[in-house]
C-alpha angles and dihedrals in degrees: 000000000000091000092048091049091050091049092049091049090052090051092052098044103062113148096248095047093047091049091053093047093047090051091051092047091049094056098080091044093049092047092049090052093047095049093043092053097044105041134065123238093252093053097066138054140188089256094056093047093049095044097044106032111017099036105020099043109018107031098031098036122015098036098052094040094050090047091046096051092050102037097047088053101054092076099007096077092051092047091049098048092038096239095121090095091065089055100047093044091061116098092257122123111248091234089060091051092051093043092051092049094048093046092051092054092046094046090055100036105038098058091049094051096040095048090048092052095042094047093048091048094048091048091048093049100041094031132207084219122340119023108240097189135018111216115207089214112011095203093048091044094052091046090050091054092046096048093043092052091047090053090050094048091048093053095043093047094056091047095049095041088059090046091052090054093048101046138024087215095056093124098061092038089050091052090053090050092049094048100041106030103027096030109035109015097043090050095059106028112063095196091058089067088077087063098038129095088207088055092049092050095052092044092052090049092051094041093054093048111013092165096060094038098038091126092074095044093103094055106041129086123242116293095236090050090052093051091048089048093054091048094048094046093047095046094041097051091041088058092045091051092050091047092048092050091048097048104034121107106245114201 
């Protein structure tokens, strides 16, 4: 499994892909710096920071796109160039193949997203100029952001890894899903948040530090429901990926 993990990591860390992902991860940090330097303290609020930067840009945009780009690649390249048969014919249990691929995408994607969110939150709380958010407990608030983003990356990665194994067009289909379902539909239909990774992420963030993120309390689902949702999505799509790899006809 170590060799397969190392191979998967090399596939995911090409120079062009890493440059794109680093640029995406830098957007929330750069925006936090820009807003903090240009606005006065009385021109911002916790609500605006959470809606615009944490939710609107990071949770709804950067996190799913980073996960999508990585997860659809771990099997997608091998499906596209017809080399998957060499992998599955080796005496390696299918669960180890799937686990190595998932772990590679998480190892690359999760630190980028988490560091982006943590850095943006710290800058917003401590401020290079105006303070954009006032955390009730800075350490707890930062941990809440980090753990919530990890939960979101974990769920998205399992979804998109399965999608990359099912379709060679997983990337554009995934973008449509992110924009329409996670972006538009989940914003206006409260019940959809029970079936939304974005909804789970915000609920975990609020549940871990409801004092600092009280402004989203009226639009997130219950914390236990969010945790259960992340577990079910991760386990369910892990099983679907394993089943797909086991049953598909490999040329």
